[in-house]
LOKEKOL-342937 format. One record per residue (C-alpha): x, y, z; residue in one letter. Coordinates in steps of 0.2 Angstrom, whole numbers. Example, Ala and Ser with C-alpha at 12.3 -4.5 7.8 and 13.67 -1.06 7.14 Angstrom:
<nodes>
(node (62 -22 39) "A")
(node (68 -5 36) "S")
</nodes>
This chain:
<nodes>
(node (23 23 46) "X")
(node (9 23 32) "X")
(node (-7 20 30) "X")
(node (-14 10 13) "X")
(node (-31 8 3) "X")
(node (-36 -3 -12) "X")
(node (-52 -2 -21) "X")
(node (-56 -16 -37) "X")
(node (-73 -16 -45) "X")
(node (-86 -2 -47) "X")
(node (-84 13 -37) "X")
(node (-81 32 -36) "X")
(node (-64 38 -35) "X")
(node (-68 53 -26) "X")
(node (-75 40 -12) "X")
(node (-60 30 -11) "X")
(node (-49 47 -12) "X")
(node (-60 55 3) "X")
(node (-57 39 13) "X")
(node (-38 41 11) "X")
(node (-39 59 16) "X")
(node (-48 54 31) "X")
(node (-33 42 34) "X")
(node (-21 54 32) "X")
(node (-27 66 43) "X")
(node (-31 54 58) "X")
(node (-50 55 58) "X")
(node (-51 38 57) "X")
(node (-36 33 68) "X")
(node (-44 20 82) "X")
(node (-28 9 85) "X")
(node (-12 7 96) "X")
(node (0 17 88) "X")
(node (5 35 91) "X")
(node (6 40 75) "X")
(node (-12 47 68) "X")
(node (-6 60 55) "X")
(node (3 54 37) "X")
(node (7 70 30) "X")
(node (23 67 22) "X")
(node (19 63 4) "X")
(node (6 52 -5) "X")
(node (5 43 -21) "X")
(node (-7 33 -32) "X")
(node (-8 18 -45) "X")
(node (-22 15 -55) "X")
(node (-29 4 -71) "X")
(node (-33 15 -86) "X")
(node (-43 4 -97) "X")
(node (-35 4 -115) "X")
(node (-19 12 -106) "X")
(node (-11 0 -94) "X")
(node (-6 8 -76) "X")
(node (-4 26 -72) "X")
(node (4 33 -55) "X")
(node (5 50 -48) "X")
(node (15 55 -33) "X")
(node (18 71 -22) "X")
(node (28 76 -7) "X")
(node (14 86 -1) "X")
(node (0 81 11) "X")
(node (-13 73 3) "X")
(node (-27 83 8) "X")
(node (-17 100 2) "X")
(node (-13 93 -15) "X")
(node (-27 80 -19) "X")
(node (-37 93 -30) "X")
(node (-25 98 -40) "X")
(node (-19 81 -44) "X")
(node (-26 67 -57) "X")
(node (-36 58 -47) "X")
(node (-52 69 -48) "X")
(node (-53 68 -66) "X")
(node (-48 47 -67) "X")
(node (-62 33 -70) "X")
(node (-55 16 -66) "X")
(node (-58 -1 -59) "X")
(node (-43 -2 -49) "X")
(node (-36 12 -38) "X")
(node (-23 11 -23) "X")
(node (-17 27 -13) "X")
(node (-3 27 -1) "X")
(node (-2 43 12) "X")
(node (15 43 20) "X")
(node (24 47 38) "X")
(node (41 44 36) "X")
(node (50 33 47) "X")
(node (66 43 45) "X")
(node (67 60 44) "X")
(node (81 59 32) "X")
(node (70 48 20) "X")
(node (57 63 16) "X")
(node (53 70 -3) "X")
(node (49 64 -19) "X")
(node (62 51 -20) "X")
(node (57 42 -5) "X")
(node (35 44 -9) "X")
(node (26 28 -15) "X")
(node (22 20 -24) "X")
(node (41 16 -28) "X")
(node (43 10 -47) "X")
(node (55 -1 -55) "X")
(node (60 -1 -75) "X")
(node (50 -19 -76) "X")
(node (33 -10 -75) "X")
(node (32 -15 -57) "X")
(node (25 -1 -44) "X")
(node (25 -4 -25) "X")
(node (17 3 -9) "X")
(node (25 -2 9) "X")
(node (17 2 26) "X")
(node (30 -4 38) "X")
(node (48 -4 44) "X")
(node (60 -17 36) "X")
(node (77 -12 40) "X")
(node (85 -29 39) "X")
(node (76 -32 20) "X")
(node (93 -26 14) "X")
(node (102 -43 20) "X")
(node (91 -53 8) "X")
(node (99 -44 -6) "X")
(node (116 -47 1) "X")
(node (118 -28 2) "X")
(node (132 -21 15) "X")
(node (120 -8 22) "X")
(node (101 -1 20) "X")
(node (99 14 12) "X")
(node (80 15 11) "X")
(node (71 -1 18) "X")
(node (54 1 7) "X")
(node (65 2 -9) "X")
(node (76 -14 -3) "X")
(node (60 -23 3) "X")
(node (52 -21 -15) "X")
(node (67 -30 -23) "X")
(node (68 -43 -10) "X")
(node (49 -48 -12) "X")
(node (45 -45 -30) "X")
(node (60 -53 -42) "X")
(node (65 -42 -56) "X")
(node (55 -46 -73) "X")
(node (43 -58 -62) "X")
(node (26 -59 -71) "X")
(node (17 -62 -55) "X")
(node (20 -65 -35) "X")
(node (19 -81 -28) "X")
(node (10 -79 -11) "X")
(node (19 -94 -3) "X")
(node (36 -88 -9) "X")
(node (33 -72 -2) "X")
(node (26 -75 14) "X")
(node (40 -86 17) "X")
(node (54 -73 13) "X")
(node (45 -62 24) "X")
(node (45 -76 37) "X")
(node (64 -77 34) "X")
(node (70 -59 38) "X")
(node (82 -57 52) "X")
(node (73 -48 66) "X")
(node (72 -30 69) "X")
(node (57 -25 58) "X")
(node (39 -22 62) "X")
(node (27 -25 44) "X")
(node (27 -30 27) "X")
(node (10 -24 23) "X")
(node (12 -20 5) "X")
(node (2 -17 -12) "X")
(node (13 -23 -28) "X")
(node (5 -19 -44) "X")
(node (12 -24 -62) "X")
(node (0 -23 -80) "X")
(node (-7 -39 -77) "X")
(node (-14 -38 -58) "X")
(node (-11 -32 -41) "X")
(node (-6 -41 -24) "X")
(node (-9 -35 -7) "X")
(node (2 -43 8) "X")
(node (-2 -42 25) "X")
(node (11 -48 36) "X")
(node (18 -42 53) "X")
(node (33 -47 63) "X")
(node (30 -60 76) "X")
(node (26 -49 93) "X")
(node (25 -34 84) "X")
(node (22 -19 96) "X")
(node (6 -12 88) "X")
(node (-3 -25 81) "X")
(node (-19 -15 77) "X")
(node (-10 -2 69) "X")
(node (-4 -14 56) "X")
(node (-20 -24 54) "X")
(node (-30 -24 39) "X")
(node (-48 -24 35) "X")
(node (-59 -28 21) "X")
(node (-75 -21 14) "X")
(node (-85 -32 1) "X")
(node (-100 -23 -7) "X")
(node (-107 -30 -23) "X")
(node (-96 -27 -37) "X")
(node (-84 -20 -25) "X")
(node (-69 -25 -13) "X")
(node (-58 -13 -3) "X")
(node (-44 -17 9) "X")
(node (-38 -3 20) "X")
(node (-26 0 35) "X")
(node (-41 6 45) "X")
(node (-60 5 45) "X")
(node (-67 21 35) "X")
(node (-85 24 41) "X")
(node (-87 34 26) "X")
(node (-87 21 14) "X")
(node (-98 10 26) "X")
(node (-101 7 43) "X")
(node (-88 -2 53) "X")
(node (-100 -18 56) "X")
(node (-98 -21 36) "X")
(node (-79 -22 38) "X")
(node (-70 -38 42) "X")
(node (-53 -42 48) "X")
(node (-40 -48 34) "X")
(node (-31 -62 41) "X")
(node (-14 -61 45) "X")
(node (0 -69 33) "X")
(node (-12 -66 18) "X")
(node (-7 -62 0) "X")
(node (-22 -57 -11) "X")
(node (-21 -56 -29) "X")
(node (-32 -43 -40) "X")
(node (-30 -49 -58) "X")
(node (-34 -37 -71) "X")
(node (-45 -40 -85) "X")
(node (-34 -44 -102) "X")
(node (-36 -31 -115) "X")
(node (-38 -32 -134) "X")
</nodes>
């Protein structure tokens, strides 16, 4: 399982990165899942004005490898970070590190386990559930994500998974998907929280007091798809 954080607006990258480190190390883990530490790699995607999207992945723990990554040097108005605890030991390393990418310009981060997503693609078996979920949820060469269609696809999945929480990003904007299977065993772990400050919106897997006191965070309603359009650049 994983932790996600997305920031859109006016923010210091160092603050969002520090929040992701806190979650990855279990410092803010106030939930109902025994997994507290997410040290099986991490990745980020951000908007570089004038140059489109940029991404970075690392198979090492975020706390160890953040200083040598591009993040300390960037300035952006959109950043998403994913820290990972692999559901299966066989699915560790860079090939499984998020954001997952595709040749059509989309980037994808997932928190959860959806081992039946392959059935929606007509495949004979699952090889990597997050990759299959990516291809199932976001049509290839799509220019956006329709919230009603996306949630309908998730509701139509055969039982066996737990959460479809995800961040999908393409050159025109980003989408935050918040969905859990009915009766999920750890609903607090898969809840998402939103922080709204002047000129800034943050959505995170956990309340991060380093960004703002707990009373400033609000629950993101279940069954939500949030859209963050990017400015059109000349």
